[in-house]
Every structure is written in C-alpha cells, then in structure tokens.
C-alpha positions, 0 to 999 in steps of 0.5 A: 115550251109545249103544253099538254092541254085537255081536248076541247072544242077550240082545238078542232081546227088545229087537230084536223090540220095535224091529222091531215098533214100527218096522214101518210106518216101515220099510215106507215104504222097504223091503218089509215083512218079513211076519207070519211074521218076527215069529211065527218071530222066536226061530228067526230070531234063533238062525239069525243068531247061528249065521251070525255064528259062521261069520264070514260076517256081523257083526251089530250093534245101537246100544243107547241108555242105557235098553237100547232099540235105536236101530238095526241095523248089519250087515255081511253076505256077508263074503268076500275083505276085503269086506262089504255094509253094511246098516242101519235106524234107529228112527223116533224116532231120525231127525234125531239123527245116529244113522244117521251115527254108527252107520255111522261106528262100524261102518265103523271096526269093520270095518277095525280089528276085522274086518280088512276093506278094502272096504264096499259099501252101497246106498240107494234114490233115494227115500231121500235121507236114507240117501244123504246118510248114506253120502256123509258117511261117505265112501262113493263112488257106484259105479253104479245098482242096483235095490232091490226093483224101485226105482232106487237107487245102489250105494256103496263105501267103501275101508277100506284107503285113507288115512282118517286126519286129517293133522297139517296138517289139525289145524293148519288146524282150530286156525288157523280156530278161533283166527281167530274167537277160540275156544280149543280143547284137543285130547283123544282120540287126537290129544291123546295124541300131542300129549302124546307129542310125535309121531304114534304112529298114524293118527287118523280124527278130532280131538276138541276141547274148546271153551268153550260160548259159542264153539261157534257161532262154531267151527261157522261157522269149520269150515263155511267149511273145508267141514265139515258137521254129521253127529252133533248131540248138543248140548249134549254134543257135535257132530261135523262131517265134511269128505270127504277131510279128516277129522272134528272132534268138538267137546265144549262146556264151561261154565267155573265161577269156579274155572276148572273146565270142565263137560261135559253128559252124555246122562243129565243128568249133568255131567262135570268137566274140572278146571282143572289138566287143561288143558296143552300138547303138540306136533303136527307140531313145533308147540305145541298146547293139549291135555289132561293125562295124568291126564284122558286116563286118566279118559276111557279108563276105564269101558268095554271098550277097542278096539285103538286105545284100548289103543295110546293107553293104552300111551302114557299109562301110559308117560308117567305112569310117566315123571312118577312117576320121581324 
C-alpha cells in the first residue's frame, strides 16, 4: 500500500524522476518549472529540507511499493495554526483515488502531528478533478482566486471542527448494510472501541470487513445514504465518503470452506482473517460484529504507529492483559 513519507535527502533521485516524467502533464494545469529547476535540482532539494527544518513547511511524498513517487503533498506557509496545501499526482496514478487519499492523509497529519487547525487550498476552474478532490476531502469554497492568471476557487478545511464519525452514523451504516443482507465486521479504531465497550477517542472513518460477494450491494446501500467512492483499490479496499457524515472503508473478504477470510493485497499477496477473529462488541450500547483483540494487534504491527495507533494499542494491550489474567 502506498505510504505517505516526510521529505528527506534520500528521496531526491525518485522525486527528480517523478518531476521529469510528469513535466508535460503538469504543464497542462500549472506553469512549467523551466529547465533551471531540473539542472539545479540538488540545490533546490537541499533548500526545501532546510526550510522544512524551520517548521515553516512540511513536505510529503506518497511512495508506491516499488519506491516510485506517486504524488507530492505539501503544507507551506505554516503560521498561526494554518497552512496552504498544495499537491500534484503522477499522470499514471490518475483515476485511482491517489489524490484524494493523499489529501486525506496529509490533512490528518496536519491535525494530529503538526497541530494545525486550518488548511487552505486552491484549484483552477479548468481542473474539475482537483476541485472534486478538495470537495470530497471536506474543503469548503471560500472565494475566487487567480492562479497564474487563470480563474480558480480557494477552499478552506477546518481541522479544529468536529471531523469525527459519530456512533449514530456507525449504526446508520450498519443498518443500511443489514437491510441488503450484507454482514459487516468492524475493525480499525471503531473496532477497538467496540471491544472496549465505549468510545475512547474520535474516529474519522469506519473500517468494515464485508464478504466480497456483498461488496456491490454494500456500495449501493451506502450510495443511498449519500456516500460516494473516493479511493478505489479493489479488490483490496474501497473507501466512500459523505460530506458532514464520515468515511467508510470497505475491505472485501473471500471466505474458504474452513470459514477463514482472505483479503487481497496490493502486491498480489493475501492476508488471512482466521475464522476465530470474528467476534462481537458494543458501540453506543448496541451489540455489533467486530474483530478480535489478537487480529487487531496483527493489524497494528509492521509499521511505525501514529498517535492514534498508540492510543488504540494501549487499549488493545490492556484488553489482552485482562484476558491473560487467571
């Protein structure tokens, strides 16, 4: 799965290749950087890192599994809890939900890691795809602007507001899926809180494992609630979003005769969900199907945890310790 990484010196060769390969594509929407940008790239890269070290900017790359750069997602002019968001995505990555996924991730990082309260982003009217990415990410139009002499729209995202998905919305989603006969097991942060039996932190999205044969029916049911596809990495996952309501991340599973679930990986591998990992918990006083403590711990291994992951891990280790006690 692509990883959002903070810019550092080792990224220089891949980033230069990204800019060269997509130069003509980017020039369709924004002014070309010019030949000097490429001949002086090493010095410019060092200057970006020096600027980032001051805290005035935070630069990020979305890195694919093969080490190539899929996109740049930058926060610049950081001051008084606000920053300007800018991004560009490789031509070969368009239509895959990469831009939306990157904007969502960097927005979460801006709030959770950098303590920002507000993001500003602008897009040209001639670039409807970029405008749609900002709208789906929760940005609100805030006035007209000129971008390199072309008309555009300025957008604002309030990171300090309530961006969380409520327990009532979780119930609404589960009811909609149940109405079309689609089983669903909660994982992720809401899944941890289901095991705890109460909400321990805000959750921006709801992670659900569903049988692969019910995926289409589940998407239609969610569409009737106003959810639209933002990130489509099927058969691995598909994420839908509804402005003001939340996000639902569906993970389709194929079940074998033993009752074990299998989820496809981006690299062609398969991740096993053993049949004994499917259990029950409680959200908002209501029983829900969810994933076991052991399976959640497996999900939280193999990567550097964020603050929200550390909070979830603390709850999971507490639950695991309680089970081990005589």
